[in-house]
C-alpha positions as CSV (number, residue, x, y, z in Angstrom):
1,M,49.4,66.6,-12.4
2,A,49.2,64.6,-9.2
3,E,45.5,65.2,-9.0
4,E,45.0,64.0,-12.6
5,K,46.9,60.8,-11.9
6,K,44.7,60.1,-8.9
7,D,41.6,60.5,-11.0
8,V,42.9,58.1,-13.7
9,K,43.6,55.5,-11.0
10,K,40.1,55.8,-9.6
11,Q,38.7,55.2,-13.1
12,E,40.9,52.2,-13.7
13,E,40.0,50.4,-10.5
14,P,37.4,47.8,-11.1
15,K,34.2,48.1,-9.2
16,Q,33.8,45.5,-6.5
17,K,30.8,43.3,-6.9
18,K,28.3,43.0,-4.1
19,P,28.3,39.5,-2.6
20,E,25.4,37.5,-3.9
21,A,22.9,36.3,-1.4
22,K,23.2,32.5,-0.7
23,K,20.4,30.5,-2.2
24,E,18.7,28.1,0.2
25,A,19.0,24.5,-0.9
26,P,15.6,23.0,-1.9
27,K,14.1,20.7,0.8
28,P,14.2,17.0,-0.1
29,K,10.8,15.7,-1.2
30,A,9.2,12.9,0.8
31,K,9.6,9.6,-0.9
32,D,6.5,8.1,-2.3
33,T,6.5,4.5,-1.0
34,S,3.0,3.5,-2.3
35,A,4.4,1.8,-5.4
36,N,7.1,-0.1,-3.4
37,P,6.2,-3.8,-3.3
38,M,8.3,-4.3,-0.1
39,R,6.0,-1.9,1.8
40,G,2.9,-4.0,1.2
41,V,1.0,-5.7,4.0
42,R,-0.2,-9.3,3.8
43,V,-1.6,-12.0,6.0
44,Q,1.3,-14.2,7.2
45,K,-0.7,-16.7,9.3
46,V,-4.0,-17.2,11.0
47,T,-4.3,-19.2,14.2
48,L,-7.6,-20.5,15.6
49,N,-7.5,-21.7,19.2
50,I,-9.9,-22.8,21.9
51,G,-9.0,-22.9,25.6
52,V,-10.9,-25.4,27.7
53,G,-8.7,-25.7,30.8
54,E,-8.7,-29.4,31.1
55,A,-8.6,-32.7,29.2
56,G,-11.7,-34.8,28.6
57,Q,-14.8,-34.4,26.6
58,S,-14.5,-30.6,26.4
59,L,-11.1,-30.9,24.8
60,E,-12.4,-33.5,22.3
61,N,-15.4,-31.2,21.4
62,A,-12.9,-28.4,20.8
63,K,-10.8,-30.6,18.5
64,K,-13.9,-31.6,16.5
65,L,-15.0,-28.0,16.1
66,L,-11.7,-26.7,14.8
67,T,-11.5,-29.7,12.4
68,M,-15.0,-28.7,11.0
69,V,-14.0,-25.0,10.6
70,T,-10.5,-25.5,9.1
71,E,-10.5,-29.0,7.7
72,E,-7.1,-29.5,9.4
73,K,-6.0,-31.6,12.3
74,P,-5.7,-29.5,15.5
75,I,-2.8,-29.8,17.9
76,V,-3.2,-29.9,21.7
77,T,-1.8,-26.9,23.7
78,T,-0.4,-27.5,27.2
79,A,0.0,-25.4,30.3
80,K,3.3,-23.5,30.5
81,V,3.2,-23.0,34.2
82,R,1.5,-24.5,37.2
83,N,-1.8,-22.8,38.4
84,P,-3.1,-24.2,41.7
85,V,-6.2,-22.0,41.6
86,F,-7.5,-23.9,38.5
87,K,-5.8,-27.2,39.6
88,I,-3.6,-27.1,36.5
89,K,-0.1,-28.6,36.5
90,K,2.7,-27.7,34.0
91,G,2.3,-29.8,30.9
92,D,-1.5,-30.5,31.3
93,P,-3.5,-30.3,28.1
94,I,-5.7,-27.1,28.2
95,G,-6.7,-26.4,24.7
96,V,-6.3,-26.9,20.9
97,K,-5.2,-24.8,18.0
98,V,-4.8,-24.8,14.2
99,T,-2.4,-22.5,12.3
100,L,-3.2,-21.7,8.6
101,R,-1.2,-19.9,5.9
102,G,-1.7,-18.8,2.3
103,E,-5.1,-18.6,0.6
104,K,-6.8,-20.9,3.1
105,A,-5.8,-18.6,6.0
106,V,-7.3,-15.6,4.2
107,D,-10.5,-17.6,3.4
108,V,-11.0,-18.7,7.0
109,L,-10.3,-15.2,8.2
110,R,-12.9,-13.7,5.9
111,K,-15.5,-16.2,7.1
112,S,-14.5,-15.5,10.8
113,F,-15.1,-11.8,10.2
114,K,-18.6,-12.5,8.9
115,A,-19.3,-14.6,12.0
116,A,-18.2,-11.5,14.1
117,E,-20.5,-9.3,12.0
118,N,-17.6,-7.7,10.2
119,K,-16.6,-5.6,13.2
120,I,-13.5,-5.5,15.3
121,L,-12.5,-3.4,18.3
122,E,-10.0,-0.7,17.7
123,Y,-7.8,-1.8,20.6
124,S,-7.5,-5.4,19.3
125,F,-4.3,-4.4,17.4
126,D,-0.9,-4.6,19.0
127,R,2.2,-2.5,18.4
128,S,3.4,-4.9,15.6
129,G,0.1,-4.5,13.7
130,C,-1.1,-8.0,14.5
131,F,-4.6,-8.4,15.9
132,S,-7.1,-10.9,17.4
133,F,-10.8,-11.2,17.9
134,G,-13.3,-13.8,19.1
135,V,-16.2,-15.7,17.5
136,K,-18.7,-16.2,20.3
137,E,-20.7,-19.0,18.7
138,Y,-19.5,-21.3,16.0
139,I,-23.0,-21.5,14.5
140,D,-22.4,-18.0,13.2
141,Y,-19.5,-19.2,11.0
142,P,-20.7,-19.6,7.4
143,G,-21.2,-23.3,6.4
144,I,-21.1,-24.7,10.0
145,K,-24.3,-26.2,11.4
146,Y,-25.2,-26.8,15.0
147,D,-23.9,-30.1,16.5
148,P,-25.7,-31.1,19.7
149,K,-22.7,-33.2,20.7
150,I,-20.4,-30.1,20.7
151,G,-22.9,-27.7,22.2
152,I,-22.5,-23.9,21.9
153,I,-18.8,-22.8,22.1
154,G,-16.7,-20.2,20.3
155,F,-13.1,-19.8,19.3
156,D,-10.4,-17.1,19.1
157,V,-8.8,-15.9,15.9
158,C,-5.2,-14.5,16.0
159,V,-3.9,-12.9,12.9
160,T,-0.2,-12.2,12.1
161,L,0.5,-9.6,9.5
162,A,3.9,-9.0,7.8
163,R,5.6,-7.2,5.0
164,P,7.7,-9.0,2.3
165,G,11.2,-9.7,3.6
166,T,10.2,-10.0,7.2
167,R,11.2,-13.7,7.3
168,V,14.9,-12.7,7.3
169,K,14.8,-12.4,11.1
170,R,13.6,-16.0,11.4
171,R,15.6,-17.8,8.9
172,R,18.5,-20.0,10.1
173,R,21.0,-19.2,7.4
174,A,22.4,-15.7,7.3
175,K,20.0,-14.6,9.9
176,A,19.6,-10.8,10.2
177,R,20.0,-9.2,13.6
178,R,16.8,-7.1,13.5
179,I,14.2,-5.6,11.2
180,S,14.3,-1.9,10.6
181,G,11.7,0.0,12.6
182,K,10.4,1.5,9.4
183,H,9.5,-2.0,8.2
184,V,7.3,-2.8,11.2
185,I,3.6,-2.5,10.6
186,T,1.9,0.1,12.8
187,P,-1.6,-0.4,14.3
188,D,-3.0,2.3,12.0
189,E,-1.6,0.5,8.9
190,S,-3.1,-2.7,10.2
191,R,-6.5,-1.1,10.7
192,E,-6.5,0.4,7.2
193,F,-5.5,-3.0,5.8
194,V,-8.5,-4.7,7.5
195,K,-10.9,-2.1,6.3
196,K,-9.7,-2.1,2.7
197,E,-9.1,-5.9,2.2
198,F,-12.0,-7.3,4.2
199,G,-14.5,-4.5,4.5
200,V,-14.4,-4.7,8.3
201,A,-15.4,-1.8,10.5
202,V,-13.0,-0.9,13.3
203,V,-15.2,0.3,16.2
204,G,-15.0,1.3,19.9
205,K,-16.4,-0.9,22.6
206,E,-19.6,1.1,22.9
207,E,-20.3,0.7,19.2
208,L,-19.7,-3.0,19.3
209,E,-22.3,-3.5,22.0
């Protein structure tokens, strides 16, 4: 009888289920930011400048040239420090510049690229994605003719790129402490922007020569 009861108990005991293998959580997909308007890149400002190192006729010629190119009134730049080698004192006028924004900045930049044969050196881009290049002779700039009073001089073009929302770090009211590193434009993004928007070739020094 005892043996029969043991057999009955064995039959009544429920079978233990084997523990199920844990399923791995699916890996999060990378976010597609291509349609995000805040990730776009745009030209914030374009600054044209000419350094002459001294006051006098050279400075006046530089003023006249930038007025011809931009149709704006240039401002005089002064020395920040004393340089005895070039006999420059702090505060001496050494150049001129014009800063442009909006559609006019883009138009002047496009023409400046044409004057530079639509090429720019790959190391002309800094860590913030901004870049600069030079126009060797102003007569290469579309629509500008040679002026014997000015002679042959060139000018530098400095371009600042930014994403929407970057101005929060410069505003006076409710100023943000810093901009996220993800919002900073990388040199590669800047190069791609220049290629796509202006059809400019980014080349090495050997290719430019």
